[in-house]
C-alpha positions as CSV (number, residue, x, y, z in Angstrom):
1,M,3.2,81.2,8.5
2,Q,4.1,77.9,10.3
3,A,2.9,74.7,8.8
4,L,0.2,72.8,10.6
5,Q,1.4,69.8,12.5
6,V,-1.2,67.2,11.6
7,A,-1.0,63.7,13.0
8,C,-3.1,60.8,11.8
9,R,-3.9,57.9,14.2
10,K,-6.3,55.1,14.6
11,A,-9.6,56.2,16.2
12,T,-10.5,55.1,19.7
13,S,-13.8,54.9,21.5
14,D,-13.0,58.3,23.0
15,D,-13.4,59.7,19.5
16,V,-17.0,58.4,18.9
17,E,-18.8,61.6,20.0
18,T,-16.5,63.8,17.8
19,L,-16.9,61.5,14.8
20,F,-20.7,61.5,15.3
21,H,-20.9,65.3,15.2
22,L,-18.5,65.6,12.3
23,I,-20.3,63.0,10.2
24,K,-23.7,64.4,11.2
25,G,-22.8,67.8,9.7
26,Y,-22.0,66.2,6.3
27,A,-25.1,64.0,6.5
28,E,-27.4,67.0,7.1
29,K,-26.1,68.4,3.8
30,G,-26.9,65.1,2.1
31,I,-23.2,64.5,1.2
32,M,-22.5,61.6,3.6
33,L,-24.5,58.8,5.1
34,P,-25.3,59.3,8.7
35,R,-23.9,57.0,11.3
36,T,-25.3,56.4,14.8
37,R,-23.1,56.5,17.9
38,E,-23.7,52.8,18.2
39,A,-22.6,52.1,14.7
40,L,-19.5,54.3,15.2
41,E,-18.6,52.4,18.4
42,Y,-19.0,49.1,16.5
43,M,-16.9,50.2,13.5
44,I,-14.4,52.4,15.4
45,D,-11.5,50.2,14.4
46,S,-12.0,51.1,10.7
47,F,-11.6,54.9,11.4
48,V,-8.5,57.1,11.3
49,V,-8.6,60.6,12.7
50,A,-6.5,63.6,12.0
51,E,-5.4,65.8,14.9
52,I,-3.8,69.1,15.4
53,G,-2.6,69.2,18.9
54,E,-5.3,67.5,20.9
55,E,-8.1,68.5,18.5
56,V,-9.6,66.0,16.1
57,V,-10.1,67.9,12.8
58,G,-10.8,65.2,10.3
59,C,-11.7,61.6,9.9
60,G,-12.0,58.8,7.4
61,S,-12.7,55.1,7.4
62,L,-11.8,52.0,5.4
63,T,-14.4,49.3,4.8
64,R,-13.7,46.0,3.1
65,L,-16.0,45.2,0.2
66,G,-14.4,42.1,-1.1
67,K,-11.1,40.1,-1.0
68,D,-9.4,42.6,-3.2
69,L,-11.4,45.8,-2.7
70,V,-11.8,48.4,0.1
71,E,-13.8,51.6,0.2
72,I,-12.9,55.0,1.7
73,R,-15.9,56.2,3.6
74,S,-16.9,59.1,6.0
75,L,-14.0,61.2,4.9
76,G,-14.5,64.7,6.2
77,M,-12.9,67.8,7.9
78,T,-14.1,70.1,10.6
79,E,-15.2,73.5,9.1
80,G,-12.2,75.9,8.8
81,Y,-9.7,73.0,8.2
82,K,-10.6,72.2,4.6
83,G,-8.0,72.9,1.9
84,L,-5.0,72.5,4.2
85,G,-3.9,69.0,3.1
86,I,-5.5,67.2,6.0
87,G,-7.8,65.1,3.7
88,S,-4.8,63.9,1.7
89,K,-3.0,62.9,4.9
90,L,-6.1,60.9,5.9
91,V,-6.3,59.3,2.5
92,D,-2.6,58.4,2.7
93,A,-3.1,56.8,6.1
94,L,-6.1,54.8,4.7
95,I,-4.1,53.7,1.6
96,E,-1.3,52.5,3.9
97,Q,-3.8,50.4,5.9
98,A,-5.0,48.8,2.6
99,R,-1.5,48.1,1.6
100,E,-0.8,46.5,5.0
101,Q,-3.9,44.3,4.4
102,Q,-2.5,43.5,0.9
103,I,-5.7,44.8,-0.7
104,P,-4.9,46.0,-4.3
105,K,-7.9,48.2,-5.0
106,I,-9.3,51.2,-3.1
107,M,-12.4,53.0,-4.1
108,A,-14.7,55.8,-3.0
109,L,-18.0,57.3,-4.0
110,T,-17.7,61.0,-3.9
111,Y,-18.7,64.5,-4.9
112,A,-15.1,65.7,-4.5
113,V,-13.8,64.2,-7.7
114,S,-10.9,66.6,-8.2
115,F,-9.7,65.9,-4.6
116,F,-9.5,62.2,-5.3
117,E,-7.9,62.7,-8.7
118,K,-5.2,64.9,-7.0
119,N,-4.6,61.8,-4.8
120,G,-4.1,59.4,-7.6
121,F,-7.6,58.1,-8.1
122,K,-9.3,57.7,-11.5
123,V,-13.0,58.1,-12.3
124,V,-14.7,54.8,-13.1
125,E,-18.2,53.5,-13.6
126,K,-20.0,52.6,-10.3
127,E,-21.3,49.4,-11.9
128,I,-17.9,47.8,-11.8
129,F,-18.4,47.5,-8.0
130,P,-21.2,45.0,-7.5
131,E,-19.8,44.5,-3.9
132,K,-20.7,48.1,-3.1
133,V,-24.0,48.1,-4.8
134,W,-25.3,45.0,-2.9
135,K,-23.7,45.8,0.4
136,D,-24.7,49.5,0.8
137,C,-26.5,51.0,-2.1
138,V,-29.5,48.8,-1.7
139,N,-30.3,50.6,1.6
140,C,-29.4,54.2,0.4
141,P,-32.3,56.7,-0.1
142,K,-30.5,57.9,-3.3
143,Q,-30.3,54.3,-4.7
144,L,-32.3,55.0,-7.9
145,A,-30.9,58.5,-8.5
146,C,-27.3,58.3,-7.2
147,D,-25.3,61.3,-8.2
148,E,-22.0,60.3,-6.5
149,I,-19.0,59.6,-8.7
150,A,-17.0,56.4,-8.3
151,V,-13.2,56.7,-8.1
152,L,-10.6,53.9,-8.0
153,K,-6.9,53.6,-7.2
154,L,-4.9,50.5,-7.9
155,L,-2.2,49.9,-5.3
156,N,1.2,48.2,-6.1
């Protein structure tokens, strides 16, 4: 079997509709916060997409939470493309962006702990990220009963 040729690139406004539907699928399962088309258009520069040929099959974004901390958000794959290494390629692209911005810490809130551990992250207490709590968690419907796990990777 031939290896998939996956390319990661910065998202453009042409990707908004695809991103909207990809994220919506996860949001409907309660495992990702929903994003409106308008919000995606506004934050499109923070997104990276994975493509096979001309088809976008995954996405992820990087959001700055503080001077030395960024968060991986909206990391997801199209059904049928999970388990093929695409998520790791997206994480690598996002880590590279953090390095380019000279940000030493990258975190995520996730249900896919083993995936992030495989990519060099360690489980940590959510409470060590007051930037995240005050920026986003305050508006989350799961705020008082959050079941996501915080993971952190220190970049050199």
